[in-house]
C-alpha positions in Angstrom: 87.9 71.1 124.9 85.1 73.5 125.5 82.3 74.0 123.0 82.5 77.6 123.3 84.9 77.5 120.4 85.2 74.9 117.7 88.1 72.6 117.2 88.6 70.4 114.2 90.2 67.0 114.1 93.6 66.8 112.2 93.3 66.8 108.5 94.5 63.6 106.6 97.9 64.0 105.1 100.8 66.2 106.1 99.8 68.6 109.1 99.3 72.3 108.1 102.0 74.6 109.1 99.7 77.0 110.8 96.0 77.7 111.1 94.5 81.2 111.2 91.8 81.4 113.9 88.4 81.9 112.3 85.4 84.0 113.2 81.8 83.0 112.4 79.2 85.7 112.5 75.8 85.5 110.9 74.9 88.0 108.1 73.5 91.3 109.4 69.8 91.3 110.2 67.0 93.3 111.9 68.0 94.5 115.4 65.7 95.8 118.0 66.2 99.4 118.3 65.8 99.6 122.0 68.6 97.1 122.6 70.8 99.1 120.1 70.1 102.2 122.1 70.8 100.7 125.4 73.4 98.2 124.2 76.4 99.3 126.3 74.3 99.7 129.4 72.9 96.3 128.9 76.4 94.9 128.6 77.9 96.6 131.6 77.8 93.3 133.7 79.5 91.5 130.7 82.3 94.1 130.8 82.9 93.7 134.4 83.1 89.9 134.0 85.5 90.1 130.9 87.7 92.6 132.8 88.0 90.1 135.7 88.6 87.1 133.4 91.0 89.2 131.5 93.3 89.5 134.5 93.1 85.8 135.0 93.8 85.2 131.3 96.9 87.4 131.5 98.2 85.4 134.4 97.5 82.1 132.7 99.1 83.4 129.5 102.5 84.1 131.4 102.3 80.5 132.9 101.5 79.1 129.4 104.5 81.1 127.9 106.9 79.2 130.1 105.2 75.9 129.5 105.2 76.5 125.7 108.8 77.5 125.8 109.8 74.1 127.3 107.1 71.8 125.7 106.7 73.5 122.3 102.9 73.7 122.8 100.3 75.1 125.3 99.2 72.5 127.9 95.6 71.3 127.2 94.2 72.9 130.4 95.7 76.2 129.7 94.6 76.2 126.0 91.2 75.1 127.1 90.7 78.1 129.5 92.4 80.7 127.1 90.3 79.4 124.1 87.1 79.6 126.3 87.9 83.1 127.5 88.8 84.3 124.0 85.5 82.9 122.6 83.5 84.6 125.5 85.2 88.0 125.0 84.7 87.8 121.2 81.0 87.4 121.7 80.9 90.4 124.1 82.8 92.5 121.6 80.6 91.4 118.8 77.4 92.3 120.7 79.1 95.8 121.7 79.9 96.5 118.1 76.4 95.7 117.0 77.4 92.7 114.8 74.6 90.7 116.5 71.6 91.5 118.5 71.7 88.4 120.5 72.8 89.0 124.2 75.9 86.8 125.0 75.5 84.2 127.8 77.7 84.3 130.9 79.6 81.2 129.9 82.6 80.1 127.9 80.3 77.6 126.2 78.1 80.0 124.4 75.8 77.2 123.3 73.4 78.4 120.7 75.0 81.8 120.4 75.5 82.8 116.7 79.1 84.2 117.3 81.8 81.4 117.4 85.5 81.2 116.9 87.5 78.3 115.6 90.9 77.6 117.1 93.3 74.7 116.4 96.0 75.0 119.2 99.0 72.9 118.1 102.8 72.8 118.0 104.7 76.1 118.5 108.0 77.3 117.4 110.1 77.6 120.7 112.1 80.4 119.1 108.9 82.4 118.1 107.5 81.8 121.7 110.8 83.1 123.2 110.6 86.3 121.1 106.8 86.7 121.2 106.9 90.1 122.6 109.2 91.4 120.0 107.4 89.7 117.1 104.0 91.1 118.1 105.0 94.7 118.1 103.9 95.5 114.5 100.5 93.8 115.2 100.1 95.6 118.5 100.5 98.9 116.7 98.0 98.0 114.0 95.5 96.6 116.5 95.9 99.7 118.7 95.1 102.1 115.8 92.1 99.9 114.8 90.8 100.2 118.4 91.3 104.0 118.6 89.8 104.4 115.2 86.8 102.2 115.9 86.3 104.1 119.2 86.3 107.4 117.4 83.7 106.3 114.7 81.5 103.7 116.5 79.1 106.4 117.6 78.4 107.0 113.9 77.8 103.3 113.3 75.7 103.2 116.5 73.4 106.0 115.1 73.0 104.6 111.6 72.0 101.1 113.2 69.6 102.8 115.5 68.0 104.7 112.7 67.8 102.0 110.1 67.3 99.1 112.6 70.0 97.1 111.1 73.7 97.4 110.3 74.4 98.2 106.5 76.6 95.7 104.8 79.7 97.9 104.4 79.6 98.8 107.9 79.0 95.2 109.0 82.1 94.1 106.9 84.4 96.8 108.1 83.5 96.2 111.8 83.7 92.3 111.4 87.1 92.7 109.9 88.3 94.8 112.9 86.8 92.2 115.3 88.3 89.3 113.5 91.7 90.9 113.3 91.6 91.7 117.1 90.6 88.1 117.9 93.5 86.8 115.8 95.9 89.2 117.5 94.7 88.0 120.9 95.0 84.2 119.9 98.5 84.9 118.7 99.5 86.6 121.9 97.9 83.8 124.0 99.8 81.3 121.9 96.6 79.5 120.8 98.0 79.7 117.3 101.4 79.9 115.6 99.8 82.0 112.7 100.6 85.7 112.6 97.5 87.8 112.3 96.6 88.8 108.7 93.9 89.5 106.2 92.7 92.8 107.9 91.0 93.7 104.5 89.2 90.3 104.1 89.8 87.1 102.5 90.6 86.8 98.7 88.6 84.6 96.4 89.4 80.8 96.4 92.1 79.8 94.1 90.9 79.6 90.5 87.5 81.1 91.3 86.2 84.7 91.0 84.1 86.4 93.5 80.6 86.9 92.2 79.7 90.6 91.9 76.4 90.3 93.6 76.1 87.1 95.7 72.8 85.9 96.8 71.9 86.5 100.4 73.2 83.8 102.7 71.0 81.7 104.8 70.3 82.8 108.4 72.4 80.0 109.8 75.4 80.7 107.5 78.5 82.5 108.4 79.1 85.9 106.8 82.7 86.1 107.9 84.0 82.7 106.6 85.3 83.6 104.1 85.1 87.5 104.8 84.7 89.1 101.5 84.8 92.8 101.7 83.6 95.1 99.0 85.3 98.4 98.2 83.1 100.5 100.6 84.0 98.2 103.5 87.6 98.3 102.7 87.4 102.1 102.5 85.9 102.1 106.0 88.6 100.0 107.3 91.2 102.5 105.8 89.2 105.4 107.5 89.3 103.5 110.9 93.0 103.1 110.6 93.5 106.7 109.8 91.2 107.9 112.5 93.1 105.7 114.9 96.4 107.2 113.8 95.1 110.7 114.5 93.5 109.7 117.8 96.7 107.9 119.1 98.7 111.0 118.1 96.5 113.3 120.1 96.5 111.0 123.2 100.2 110.6 123.0 100.9 114.3 122.9 99.9 115.8 126.3 100.6 119.1 127.8 101.5 118.7 131.5 101.9 121.7 133.7 104.3 121.1 136.4 104.5 123.3 139.5 108.1 124.1 140.6 109.2 126.1 143.5 111.9 128.7 143.0 113.0 130.5 146.2 113.8 133.7 144.2 110.8 133.9 141.9 108.3 131.8 143.7 106.1 129.2 142.2 106.8 128.8 138.4 104.6 126.8 136.1 106.6 125.1 133.4 104.8 123.3 130.6 106.3 120.0 129.7 105.5 118.2 126.4 105.3 114.4 126.5 105.0 112.2 123.5 
């Protein structure tokens, strides 16, 4: 197993039915304004690498699907590669979305980088593997809306972070929720988990315990996303992202196409065709 993502030894007692992938991101802190200003330009090499690795991950996922269908789990080598890729890609996305100021290393290992994920690949239901494409349709729709919406509003978050030199807590929580949900979706598609993506609006309080109204600031080394406790402003922002995504998706799916047709009697006629 790579160290780019954490694995845990089996817990004593009966094995858990499923384990949701976890995302660890430190609390929002000061960011260098020049790196915020040039963030996407600085990450261009990372985008190229992740795009190329994404093609390889797609092919490996297809091979893994056949293997999981027959074996009931991903082979260790395939799980190793896909888990490492997902950890690397999540670090790049977290940096692009201004969750951290630290530049992601060009490695699956990511040793010392503050953004980490935890996966526990295990037994898979063969029937769920067989119908994976059908089962993931609802979460594909939600993830697409989140990505459309975040793409529409990310420039506002970028401007706020650039001016303040840090990401406000509600904005951090909303963006972290989107990044975590997207990571869980990818893990499900890659069959790195049997757990269906959930908890877009954060985690609830532990059973029998209430969430403190004003928790003390967490240590620098602590995770601000495990558990991910979102306040009302952050949840409202997630809803706004979804609504914006719905609007952006509607606009992009309704396109006016002008097709040139030749009519011998009238000449060229321009016919508008509406596709949706």
